[in-house]
C-alpha positions as CSV (number, residue, x, y, z in Angstrom):
1,M,-3.2,65.3,-80.3
2,N,-5.8,64.7,-77.8
3,E,-8.8,66.5,-79.4
4,R,-10.9,66.5,-76.2
5,R,-8.0,68.2,-74.2
6,H,-7.6,71.0,-76.9
7,A,-11.4,71.6,-77.4
8,S,-12.9,74.9,-76.2
9,A,-15.4,72.8,-74.1
10,H,-16.4,69.3,-73.4
11,V,-20.1,68.4,-72.5
12,L,-22.2,65.4,-71.7
13,V,-25.3,65.0,-74.1
14,A,-28.1,62.6,-74.2
15,S,-27.5,61.7,-77.9
16,L,-24.3,61.7,-80.0
17,D,-26.3,61.3,-83.1
18,A,-28.0,64.6,-82.6
19,P,-26.1,66.4,-79.9
20,E,-27.9,69.2,-78.0
21,L,-26.9,71.4,-75.1
22,D,-29.2,71.5,-72.1
23,D,-30.1,74.9,-70.8
24,A,-27.4,74.9,-68.1
25,D,-24.6,74.0,-70.5
26,A,-25.9,76.4,-73.1
27,H,-25.6,79.2,-70.8
28,H,-22.2,78.2,-69.5
29,L,-20.7,78.1,-73.0
30,S,-22.3,81.2,-74.2
31,K,-22.3,83.4,-71.0
32,V,-19.3,82.0,-69.0
33,L,-16.8,80.6,-71.6
34,R,-18.1,83.1,-74.2
35,L,-17.5,80.7,-77.1
36,R,-17.5,81.9,-80.6
37,P,-19.1,80.2,-83.5
38,G,-16.9,77.6,-85.0
39,E,-15.1,76.8,-81.9
40,T,-14.7,73.0,-81.2
41,V,-16.8,71.4,-78.5
42,T,-16.5,67.7,-77.9
43,V,-19.3,65.8,-76.7
44,T,-19.9,62.4,-74.9
45,D,-22.7,60.1,-73.9
46,G,-20.8,59.2,-70.7
47,N,-20.6,55.5,-71.9
48,G,-17.2,55.7,-73.4
49,R,-18.3,57.4,-76.8
50,W,-17.6,60.8,-78.0
51,R,-17.2,63.0,-81.0
52,S,-16.3,66.6,-82.1
53,T,-18.7,69.2,-83.0
54,A,-18.6,72.9,-84.1
55,Y,-20.4,75.4,-81.8
56,G,-23.0,77.6,-83.7
57,A,-24.0,81.1,-83.2
58,D,-27.4,79.9,-82.0
59,G,-26.0,77.5,-79.5
60,T,-26.4,74.5,-81.6
61,L,-23.7,71.7,-82.1
62,A,-22.9,70.5,-85.6
63,A,-21.0,67.1,-85.8
64,T,-17.5,67.4,-87.3
65,S,-16.2,64.0,-86.7
66,E,-17.4,60.3,-86.6
67,I,-18.2,58.7,-83.2
68,H,-15.2,57.4,-81.4
69,A,-15.4,54.7,-78.8
70,E,-12.9,54.3,-75.9
71,K,-11.9,50.9,-74.6
72,V,-14.2,49.7,-71.8
73,R,-12.6,48.1,-68.7
74,E,-13.4,44.5,-68.1
75,E,-14.3,45.2,-64.6
76,R,-16.0,48.2,-63.1
77,L,-13.7,49.9,-60.7
78,T,-15.6,50.6,-57.4
79,V,-15.0,52.5,-54.2
80,V,-17.3,51.7,-51.4
81,F,-17.0,54.4,-48.8
82,A,-18.5,55.1,-45.4
83,L,-20.4,58.4,-44.8
84,T,-18.3,61.0,-42.9
85,K,-18.9,64.4,-41.4
86,G,-19.3,67.7,-43.3
87,D,-18.7,68.0,-46.8
88,K,-16.0,65.3,-46.9
89,P,-18.2,62.8,-48.8
90,E,-18.7,65.4,-51.6
91,V,-15.0,65.8,-51.8
92,V,-14.6,62.1,-52.2
93,V,-17.1,61.9,-54.9
94,Q,-15.7,64.8,-56.8
95,K,-12.0,63.6,-56.7
96,L,-12.9,59.9,-57.4
97,A,-15.0,61.0,-60.5
98,E,-12.0,63.1,-61.6
99,L,-9.7,60.2,-61.3
100,G,-12.1,58.0,-63.5
101,V,-13.4,55.5,-61.0
102,D,-16.5,53.8,-62.6
103,R,-18.7,53.4,-59.5
104,L,-19.1,54.8,-56.0
105,I,-21.2,53.1,-53.3
106,P,-21.6,55.3,-50.1
107,F,-23.0,53.4,-47.0
108,R,-23.7,54.0,-43.3
109,A,-21.1,52.2,-41.3
110,E,-21.8,51.0,-37.8
111,R,-19.4,53.7,-36.5
112,S,-20.4,56.4,-38.9
113,V,-20.9,59.7,-36.9
114,V,-23.4,61.2,-39.3
115,R,-27.0,59.9,-39.4
116,W,-28.8,61.5,-42.4
117,D,-32.6,61.2,-42.7
118,D,-34.2,60.2,-46.0
119,D,-34.5,63.8,-47.3
120,K,-30.8,64.6,-46.6
121,V,-29.9,61.3,-48.4
122,E,-31.9,62.2,-51.5
123,R,-30.5,65.8,-51.7
124,Q,-27.0,64.6,-51.3
125,S,-27.4,61.9,-53.9
126,D,-28.7,64.5,-56.4
127,R,-26.0,66.7,-55.6
128,W,-23.3,64.2,-55.9
129,R,-24.6,63.2,-59.4
130,R,-24.3,66.8,-60.5
131,V,-20.8,66.8,-59.1
132,T,-19.8,63.6,-61.1
133,R,-21.2,65.4,-64.3
134,E,-19.2,68.5,-63.7
135,A,-16.1,66.3,-63.1
136,L,-16.6,64.5,-66.4
137,M,-16.7,67.9,-68.4
138,Q,-13.8,69.4,-66.5
139,C,-11.6,66.4,-66.9
140,R,-12.6,65.8,-70.6
141,S,-13.6,62.2,-69.6
142,V,-15.9,60.0,-71.7
143,R,-17.1,57.7,-68.7
144,L,-19.6,59.1,-66.3
145,T,-19.0,57.9,-62.8
146,E,-22.1,56.1,-61.2
147,V,-23.0,57.0,-57.7
148,V,-25.3,54.5,-56.1
149,E,-27.9,55.4,-53.5
150,V,-26.6,55.5,-49.9
151,Q,-26.8,51.9,-48.6
152,P,-28.0,51.3,-45.0
153,N,-25.0,49.1,-44.1
154,L,-21.9,47.4,-45.5
155,E,-23.6,44.2,-46.1
156,S,-25.9,45.9,-48.6
157,A,-23.1,48.0,-50.1
158,I,-21.2,45.0,-51.2
159,A,-24.0,42.9,-52.3
160,G,-22.9,41.7,-55.8
161,L,-19.4,42.6,-55.3
162,A,-18.3,39.5,-53.6
163,G,-15.3,37.7,-55.1
164,G,-11.6,37.9,-55.4
165,G,-11.6,41.5,-56.6
166,L,-13.2,42.9,-53.5
167,A,-11.0,44.1,-50.6
168,I,-11.2,46.2,-47.5
169,A,-8.6,48.8,-46.8
170,E,-6.7,48.1,-43.6
171,P,-3.3,49.4,-42.3
172,D,-1.8,45.9,-42.2
173,G,-3.4,44.6,-45.2
174,G,-2.0,42.8,-48.1
175,V,-0.7,44.1,-51.6
176,F,-2.8,46.3,-53.6
177,D,-2.5,44.8,-57.1
178,A,-4.3,44.6,-60.3
179,S,-6.5,41.8,-59.1
180,V,-8.3,44.3,-56.9
181,S,-11.3,46.0,-58.5
182,S,-13.5,47.1,-55.7
183,V,-12.1,48.6,-52.3
184,V,-14.0,49.3,-49.1
185,I,-13.1,52.4,-47.0
186,G,-14.3,52.9,-43.4
187,P,-15.4,55.9,-41.4
188,E,-13.5,58.0,-39.0
189,G,-14.0,55.5,-36.2
190,G,-13.0,52.6,-38.3
191,F,-14.8,49.2,-39.0
192,S,-16.7,47.2,-36.5
193,D,-15.7,43.5,-36.0
194,Y,-18.9,42.4,-37.7
195,E,-18.0,44.7,-40.9
196,T,-14.5,43.4,-41.1
197,S,-15.7,39.8,-41.0
198,L,-17.8,40.4,-44.2
199,I,-14.7,40.7,-46.4
200,T,-11.9,38.2,-46.2
201,R,-9.3,40.1,-48.3
202,T,-7.5,43.2,-47.0
203,V,-5.2,45.7,-48.9
204,A,-2.8,48.3,-47.4
205,L,-2.7,51.9,-48.7
206,P,0.5,54.1,-48.7
207,G,1.2,56.1,-45.6
208,E,0.1,55.3,-42.0
209,V,-3.2,56.1,-40.6
210,L,-5.0,58.2,-43.2
211,R,-8.2,60.3,-42.7
212,A,-11.3,58.5,-44.2
213,E,-11.6,61.0,-47.2
214,T,-7.8,60.8,-47.9
215,A,-7.9,56.9,-47.9
216,A,-10.9,56.9,-50.4
217,I,-9.0,59.1,-52.9
218,V,-5.8,57.2,-52.5
219,A,-7.7,53.9,-53.1
220,G,-9.4,55.3,-56.2
221,A,-6.1,56.5,-57.6
222,L,-4.6,53.1,-57.2
223,L,-7.4,51.3,-58.7
224,V,-7.2,53.4,-61.9
225,D,-3.4,53.2,-61.9
226,R,-3.6,49.5,-62.1
227,H,-6.5,49.3,-64.4
228,P,-5.7,52.0,-67.1
């Protein structure tokens, strides 16, 4: 039985040795979920480790199991995605976090329609990190998805990702197999010639011409499927 799946709640905590609820989670468990004393709450540190606890009448958590450690992937699965209009980037972040992608790197593509100022970037980055936290708890995951700061261009976004595992999604690309660990998704207007010149390997996604946000989610699903 998957104990996390059947627990009354699953939360992210700072320490598994002495798990404590923050104010927001304490309110959610007591006022929204209305947990009763003794109900099982699983907790994770977001780094692949977790344990079971018993919820107390005063909102405390008492450990009821040893600390378990999930297998860590050899490579961090990464989706690099261009900023798009409206709330689409948040949808991308939410769904990729739910799928279990390890790292997300948003960037300003040459053909991105949106042009956020620094304040907007900071607000959105904070919001996306809250979204990934909520996704972890909702999905009973033990790995917190990292959201990197918005990068000014594709060159900055892929710095450190160069290698055989990095590919750019293109309609006529090659096979998306288990050797791919990082995928780059373009904006509504597509990549510029300069951007496509930065990455030699291409991969194709299912379907024909996908919306940018759909392509990012499909790419994330394929990554996770090929790297369980």
